[in-house]
C-alpha positions as CSV (number, residue, x, y, z in Angstrom):
1,M,0.0,0.0,0.0
2,G,0.9,3.6,-0.4
3,T,-0.4,6.9,0.9
4,V,-1.6,10.0,-1.0
5,A,0.8,12.8,0.0
6,A,-0.5,15.5,-2.3
7,I,-3.2,16.2,-4.9
8,V,-2.9,19.1,-7.4
9,D,-5.8,20.1,-9.7
10,Q,-4.6,20.2,-13.3
11,P,-7.8,20.7,-15.3
12,P,-9.2,18.7,-16.7
13,G,-7.2,16.2,-14.6
14,K,-5.3,15.9,-11.4
15,R,-1.7,15.1,-10.3
16,F,-1.3,12.7,-7.4
17,T,1.9,12.4,-5.3
18,I,2.0,9.0,-3.7
19,E,4.3,7.9,-0.8
20,A,5.1,4.6,-2.5
21,G,7.4,2.8,-0.1
22,T,9.1,-0.2,-1.6
23,V,7.3,0.2,-4.9
24,S,9.4,3.3,-5.5
25,E,12.7,1.5,-5.1
26,D,13.7,1.1,-8.8
27,A,10.9,3.1,-10.3
28,Q,11.7,5.2,-13.3
29,I,9.9,8.1,-15.1
30,G,7.6,6.5,-17.7
31,D,7.0,3.3,-15.7
32,S,3.4,2.0,-15.4
33,I,2.2,1.4,-11.9
34,C,-1.3,0.6,-10.9
35,I,-3.0,2.7,-8.2
36,N,-6.1,0.9,-6.9
37,G,-6.0,-1.2,-10.1
38,C,-5.8,1.8,-12.5
39,C,-2.6,1.8,-14.6
40,L,-0.9,5.3,-14.5
41,T,2.5,6.5,-15.6
42,V,5.2,7.8,-13.3
43,V,5.8,11.4,-14.3
44,S,8.2,12.5,-11.4
45,I,10.2,10.9,-8.6
46,D,11.4,12.4,-5.4
47,D,13.0,9.7,-3.2
48,R,10.0,7.5,-2.2
49,K,7.4,9.8,-3.6
50,L,6.0,9.1,-7.1
51,D,3.9,11.5,-9.1
52,F,1.1,10.5,-11.5
53,E,-1.3,12.4,-13.7
54,A,-4.9,11.2,-14.3
55,G,-7.1,12.8,-16.9
56,D,-10.8,13.5,-16.8
57,E,-11.6,10.1,-18.5
58,T,-9.7,8.2,-15.8
59,L,-11.2,10.3,-12.9
60,S,-14.8,9.8,-14.2
61,R,-14.4,6.0,-14.6
62,T,-12.5,5.1,-11.4
63,N,-12.5,5.8,-7.7
64,L,-9.4,7.9,-8.0
65,N,-11.5,11.0,-8.1
66,R,-12.5,10.3,-4.5
67,L,-8.9,10.2,-3.1
68,T,-7.9,12.7,-0.5
69,I,-4.6,13.5,1.2
70,G,-3.9,10.6,3.5
71,S,-5.9,8.1,1.5
72,R,-4.3,4.6,1.5
73,V,-4.0,3.1,-2.0
74,N,-3.0,-0.3,-3.4
75,L,0.1,-0.1,-5.6
76,E,1.4,-2.7,-8.0
77,R,4.2,-2.6,-10.5
78,S,3.7,-4.0,-14.0
79,L,4.5,-7.6,-14.6
80,A,7.9,-8.0,-16.3
81,V,8.2,-10.7,-19.0
82,G,9.5,-13.9,-17.4
83,D,8.2,-13.0,-13.9
84,R,6.2,-15.5,-11.9
85,L,2.5,-14.9,-12.2
86,G,0.9,-15.2,-8.7
87,G,-2.7,-14.5,-9.7
88,H,-4.5,-13.8,-13.0
89,Y,-3.6,-11.3,-15.7
90,V,-4.7,-7.8,-14.6
91,T,-4.3,-5.1,-17.2
92,G,-4.9,-2.0,-15.1
93,H,-7.9,-1.0,-17.3
94,V,-10.8,-0.5,-14.9
95,D,-14.1,-1.8,-16.3
96,A,-16.4,-0.2,-13.8
97,V,-16.8,1.2,-10.3
98,G,-18.7,-1.0,-7.8
99,S,-19.2,-0.7,-4.1
100,L,-18.9,-2.7,-0.9
101,I,-22.4,-3.7,0.1
102,D,-21.7,-6.2,2.9
103,K,-18.8,-7.0,5.2
104,R,-19.0,-10.1,7.4
105,E,-16.1,-10.4,9.8
106,D,-15.0,-14.0,10.6
107,P,-11.8,-13.2,12.5
108,P,-9.2,-13.3,11.3
109,W,-10.9,-13.7,7.9
110,A,-13.6,-11.6,6.3
111,H,-16.3,-12.2,3.7
112,L,-17.1,-9.2,1.5
113,R,-20.0,-8.7,-1.0
114,F,-19.7,-6.1,-3.8
115,H,-22.2,-4.5,-6.0
116,M,-21.2,-4.5,-9.7
117,P,-22.9,-3.0,-12.7
118,S,-25.1,-5.7,-14.3
119,Q,-23.3,-5.5,-17.6
120,L,-20.3,-7.1,-16.0
121,A,-22.3,-10.2,-14.7
122,S,-21.6,-12.3,-17.8
123,Q,-17.8,-11.8,-17.2
124,V,-17.8,-12.9,-13.6
125,A,-18.0,-16.5,-12.5
126,A,-17.9,-18.4,-9.2
127,K,-14.3,-19.7,-8.7
128,G,-13.2,-17.3,-11.5
129,S,-11.0,-14.3,-11.1
130,I,-11.7,-10.6,-10.6
131,A,-9.6,-7.6,-9.6
132,I,-10.9,-5.3,-6.9
133,D,-8.9,-2.1,-6.6
134,G,-6.1,-4.0,-8.4
135,I,-6.2,-7.1,-6.1
136,S,-6.5,-10.4,-7.9
137,L,-9.1,-12.4,-6.1
138,T,-11.2,-15.5,-6.5
139,V,-15.0,-15.1,-6.7
140,V,-17.0,-17.1,-4.2
141,D,-20.4,-16.6,-5.6
142,V,-22.1,-14.3,-8.1
143,D,-25.5,-13.1,-9.2
144,T,-26.8,-10.5,-11.7
145,D,-25.5,-7.5,-9.8
146,S,-23.2,-8.6,-7.0
147,F,-20.5,-11.1,-6.1
148,S,-18.6,-12.1,-2.9
149,V,-15.0,-12.9,-2.0
150,A,-13.4,-14.5,1.1
151,L,-10.3,-12.7,2.3
152,I,-7.4,-14.3,4.2
153,P,-5.7,-12.3,7.0
154,H,-2.7,-11.5,4.8
155,T,-4.9,-9.8,2.2
156,L,-6.7,-7.9,4.8
157,A,-3.4,-6.7,6.3
158,V,-1.5,-5.6,3.2
159,T,-4.3,-4.1,1.0
160,T,-7.0,-1.5,1.4
161,L,-9.7,-4.1,1.5
162,G,-9.2,-4.6,5.3
163,H,-10.1,-0.9,5.8
164,R,-13.1,-0.6,3.4
165,L,-16.5,0.3,4.8
166,V,-19.9,-0.6,3.4
167,G,-20.7,2.0,0.7
168,D,-17.1,2.6,-0.3
169,P,-16.5,2.7,-4.1
170,I,-14.1,0.1,-5.6
171,N,-12.5,-0.3,-9.0
172,L,-13.4,-3.5,-10.8
173,E,-11.6,-5.3,-13.6
174,T,-13.0,-8.6,-14.9
175,D,-10.9,-11.4,-16.3
176,V,-9.5,-10.4,-19.8
177,L,-10.2,-13.9,-21.1
178,A,-13.9,-13.5,-20.2
179,K,-14.0,-10.2,-22.1
180,Y,-12.6,-11.8,-25.3
181,V,-15.0,-14.8,-25.0
182,Q,-18.0,-12.5,-24.6
183,R,-16.9,-10.4,-27.6
184,S,-16.2,-13.5,-29.7
185,L,-19.7,-14.9,-29.0
186,A,-21.3,-11.6,-30.0
187,F,-20.2,-11.9,-33.6
188,P,-21.2,-14.6,-36.1
189,S,-18.4,-16.9,-37.2
190,L,-16.5,-15.8,-40.3
191,S,-17.0,-19.3,-41.7
192,E,-20.8,-19.1,-41.7
């Protein structure tokens, strides 16, 4: 996790300074780093602080427009070719903003249910993958406008999900394979 250290309005967008901790260690200007699952470009570096710019389109389609100074954010560097993949492919392209609608504590675990726009329902499957604020998770169950996940103590401790409250907005990214399958099924076969 990182912490928002500064926000500067740069109409039509904003510039965010993030205290990035270990994520900053070998960062370079031009690197892509996800903030709450939204891929942004490093535009300035000052020791452990990284600056990013987000345009109007990004701010209108993610929860980044709700960040304030002191907000905790999830940070993740881009996958390098040849690295181990410890989850599913996450592109950093947010599909929609959802919200936390139920949080059931089962110490030290937690079960969370999220509302999602119904147009994503066909891309979300029980035991499939979804990214919530950039965190690759396994879906427990799903219906037409919500899904649930079960979180282990480690995930609760090292991500923002342990601090989320009912009603909080979250960025959602469905599995990229599900998107391509859905798009492929929408078009008749070329051989027909």
